[in-house]
C-alpha positions in Angstrom: -5.0 87.9 132.5 -1.9 85.8 131.6 1.6 87.3 131.2 1.5 86.6 127.5 -1.8 88.6 127.1 -0.3 91.5 129.0 2.8 91.5 126.7 0.7 91.5 123.6 -1.5 94.5 124.9 1.9 96.3 125.7 3.1 95.7 122.1 -0.3 96.8 120.6 -0.3 100.0 122.9 3.3 100.9 121.9 2.4 100.4 118.2 -0.6 102.7 118.6 1.7 105.3 120.2 4.3 105.1 117.7 1.6 105.6 114.9 0.3 108.6 116.7 3.7 110.0 117.2 4.6 109.4 113.5 1.2 111.1 112.5 2.1 114.2 114.6 5.6 114.4 113.4 4.4 114.3 109.7 1.7 116.8 110.6 4.2 119.2 112.2 6.6 118.8 109.2 3.9 119.6 106.8 2.9 122.7 108.8 6.5 123.9 108.9 6.8 123.1 105.0 3.7 125.0 104.2 4.5 127.9 106.7 8.1 128.1 105.4 6.8 128.1 101.8 4.4 130.9 102.5 7.0 133.0 104.2 9.3 132.5 101.1 6.3 133.8 98.8 5.9 136.8 101.1 9.7 137.6 101.3 10.2 137.1 97.6 7.2 139.4 96.8 5.6 136.8 94.8 8.5 136.2 92.4 8.6 132.5 93.0 8.5 131.4 89.2 12.1 130.6 88.0 13.8 133.3 86.0 14.0 131.0 83.2 10.0 130.9 82.8 8.5 133.7 80.5 7.9 136.8 82.4 8.2 140.6 82.3 11.2 141.8 84.4 10.9 145.0 86.4 14.2 146.9 87.3 13.8 149.7 89.7 16.3 152.8 89.5 15.8 154.6 92.7 18.1 157.0 94.8 21.4 158.2 93.8 23.0 156.8 90.7 26.6 155.6 91.0 28.8 153.4 88.9 27.6 150.0 90.1 29.0 146.8 88.8 26.1 144.8 90.6 23.5 146.6 88.6 25.2 146.1 85.2 25.6 142.3 86.0 21.8 142.3 86.9 21.1 143.6 83.4 23.2 141.0 81.9 21.6 138.4 83.9 18.1 139.6 82.5 19.4 139.3 79.0 20.0 135.6 79.6 16.7 135.0 81.5 13.2 133.8 80.2 12.1 137.7 80.4 10.1 138.7 77.4 10.5 142.4 78.2 11.8 144.9 80.7 10.0 147.6 82.7 12.4 150.3 83.9 10.8 151.7 86.9 12.6 155.1 87.8 12.3 157.4 90.6 15.7 159.2 91.0 17.2 162.7 90.8 20.3 161.4 89.1 23.8 160.8 90.1 27.3 160.8 88.8 27.9 161.3 84.9 30.0 158.2 84.8 27.5 156.0 86.7 24.5 157.2 84.5 26.4 156.7 81.3 27.4 153.1 82.3 23.8 152.4 83.1 22.6 153.8 79.8 25.3 151.6 78.0 24.1 148.6 80.0 20.4 149.2 79.1 21.2 149.7 75.4 23.0 146.3 75.3 19.9 144.7 77.1 17.6 146.4 74.7 19.4 144.5 71.8 17.8 141.3 73.4 14.6 142.4 75.2 12.3 145.4 74.5 12.5 148.0 77.5 9.9 150.6 78.5 10.8 153.2 81.1 8.1 154.3 83.5 8.9 157.4 85.6 7.4 156.7 89.1 8.1 160.3 90.5 11.2 161.9 89.0 13.7 161.0 86.2 16.0 164.0 86.3 19.5 164.4 85.0 21.5 161.1 85.3 18.1 159.4 85.7 16.9 160.7 82.6 20.0 159.6 80.9 19.1 156.1 82.2 15.6 156.5 80.8 17.1 157.2 77.3 18.4 153.7 77.4 14.8 152.5 77.0 12.8 152.1 73.7 9.9 154.0 74.9 9.4 156.5 77.9 6.1 156.8 79.9 5.6 159.4 82.7 2.5 160.4 84.8 1.1 163.9 84.1 2.8 165.4 87.1 6.1 163.4 87.3 9.3 165.4 86.8 11.5 164.9 84.0 14.5 166.4 82.5 17.2 168.6 84.2 19.4 168.0 81.3 22.7 169.5 82.4 25.9 168.8 84.3 27.2 170.3 87.5 30.6 170.4 89.2 30.3 171.7 92.9 33.0 172.2 95.4 33.0 174.0 98.8 35.4 177.0 99.6 36.5 177.8 103.1 39.1 180.4 102.3 37.3 183.3 104.0 36.4 181.1 107.0 39.9 180.1 107.3 41.1 183.7 107.3 38.6 184.6 110.1 39.7 181.8 112.4 43.4 182.5 111.7 44.3 179.2 109.9 46.8 179.2 106.8 47.1 176.4 104.3 50.2 175.8 102.4 50.9 173.4 99.4 53.5 172.5 96.9 52.4 171.2 93.5 53.8 170.4 90.2 51.6 172.8 88.2 49.1 175.6 89.0 46.0 173.5 87.9 47.0 170.5 89.9 44.3 169.7 92.4 42.5 172.8 91.4 40.2 174.0 92.6 40.3 173.2 96.2 38.3 174.0 99.3 41.2 176.1 100.9 42.0 178.6 98.2 39.9 181.0 96.2 39.7 179.4 92.7 41.8 181.1 90.1 40.4 182.0 86.8 42.3 179.3 85.2 40.9 176.8 87.5 37.5 178.0 86.8 38.0 177.8 83.1 39.5 174.2 83.5 36.4 173.3 85.3 34.0 175.0 82.9 35.7 173.1 80.1 35.0 169.7 81.8 31.3 170.7 82.5 30.9 171.9 78.7 32.3 168.6 77.3 30.2 166.4 79.5 27.1 168.7 78.8 27.6 168.5 75.0 27.6 164.7 75.2 24.4 164.8 77.2 22.7 167.1 74.9 24.0 165.0 71.9 22.6 161.8 73.5 19.2 163.6 74.0 19.2 164.8 70.4 20.0 161.3 69.0 17.7 159.2 71.3 14.6 161.5 71.1 15.2 162.6 67.5 15.1 166.5 68.4 16.0 169.3 66.1 18.1 172.2 67.5 15.3 174.4 68.5 13.4 171.4 70.4 16.8 170.6 71.9 17.5 174.0 73.1 14.2 174.3 74.8 14.6 171.0 76.5 18.3 171.3 77.6 18.3 174.5 79.5 18.6 172.7 82.9 15.1 172.9 84.2 12.8 170.0 84.9 9.5 169.6 83.3 6.1 167.9 84.3 5.1 164.8 82.3 2.5 167.0 80.6 5.2 169.8 79.7 7.7 167.0 78.6 5.3 165.5 76.1 5.3 168.1 73.4 9.2 168.4 73.9 9.3 164.8 73.1 11.3 164.1 76.3 8.4 161.3 76.9 6.5 159.4 74.5 3.3 158.9 76.7 1.5 159.9 79.8 0.5 156.9 81.9 1.8 154.4 84.3 2.9 150.8 84.3 -0.5 149.8 82.8 0.3 151.9 80.0 3.7 150.3 79.5 2.1 146.8 79.4 -0.4 148.1 76.8 2.5 149.4 74.7 4.5 146.2 75.1 1.5 144.2 73.9 0.6 146.6 71.0 4.1 147.2 69.6 6.2 144.2 70.8 3.7 141.4 71.1 4.4 140.7 74.8 1.3 139.2 76.4 -0.4 141.1 79.3 -1.0 137.7 80.9 2.8 137.2 81.5 3.5 138.0 85.4 5.9 140.8 86.3 9.0 139.6 88.3 11.1 142.1 90.3 14.9 141.8 89.6 17.1 143.7 92.1 20.7 143.5 93.6 21.5 143.2 97.2 22.4 146.7 97.0 19.3 147.8 95.2 21.0 151.2 94.1 22.9 151.7 97.5 24.8 149.7 100.0 22.0 150.0 102.3 19.6 148.0 99.8 19.4 144.9 101.8 18.9 146.6 105.1 16.2 148.8 103.5 14.3 145.9 102.2 14.5 143.9 105.3 13.6 146.7 107.6 10.6 147.6 105.6 9.3 144.1 105.4 9.7 143.5 109.2 8.2 146.9 110.1 5.2 146.3 107.7 4.2 143.3 110.0 3.2 145.9 112.6 1.8 148.5 110.3 5.0 150.8 110.2 6.2 149.9 106.7 5.9 153.6 105.4 7.7 154.9 108.3 10.7 152.4 107.9 10.8 153.2 104.1 11.1 156.8 104.7 13.7 156.7 107.6 16.0 153.9 106.2 15.7 155.1 102.7 16.3 158.6 103.6 19.5 157.7 105.5 20.9 155.6 102.6 20.3 158.4 100.2 22.1 160.9 102.6 25.1 158.6 102.7 25.1 158.1 99.0 24.9 161.9 98.3 27.9 162.4 100.7 30.2 160.0 98.8 29.5 161.7 95.3 32.4 163.5 93.7 33.4 164.5 90.2 30.8 165.7 87.5 27.4 165.2 88.5 24.1 164.9 86.5 21.9 165.5 89.6 18.8 167.5 90.3 17.7 169.0 93.6 15.4 172.1 94.3 18.3 174.0 95.9 21.1 173.7 93.3 20.3 171.5 90.5 
């Protein structure tokens, strides 16, 4: 074979090799692209359609409610989006009065633009029920817990313990009710009365809100607002909820009363905090652990830890229910 023929064969071989390399590079790129897109859809829980497209927004209220700017900004963003309606999914024992009231106000502003239906997933007590009052319609399963209409102010007192261990506490203050009550002195009757006045004032506001939003007369309000929780079945005749059911019931109501098509997809909206400063860690941990079948365990452990931290940070007037004290 002549040298020129050898050179031609080498050129042809090199071209074939380049074509093969180009093919495999394109193939690898497409595999990575498809795989990345699939991972994105999994991570985004199927919420790929842009927020400007028609959909039903789902907002979850879980854990301890505090005054959170991020959640209020989220509600404002939903108001500007293509959402045709909002499902408020609630599973919370409540939180601070200030945070719950701010959430209620944000929901009422959103309700001027989009219909809102609240669905109690497990419990909507105290401050969480205040949030539910921000919706146009409240739905709860038969055995969900609803209510606990009341306000509580809690403070520890270590005066007797300090006497036992021989520790004294001294303070100089401008007036007797400054920083009263505190954990180091037995509360005076004036201090107790001052706190009672705070609790009574917020309690009157809470009851007034319930009466206004649920259209309750004095007798019904007295029955509903004695601090206890009710099952969904008990809450229905008290008019604390409108229907027994779940999210499917909510979609039926939206279609029937507000003309929102059942064919619209549901999109989850959430902040990075998702109700507490561990929200992103919670979501990430659960997703990763779910890959090896431990998603429920991760949800219990991480969610429990974040709620414990949130509870420890609460102070002031609380609209909060728990079996031991609420």
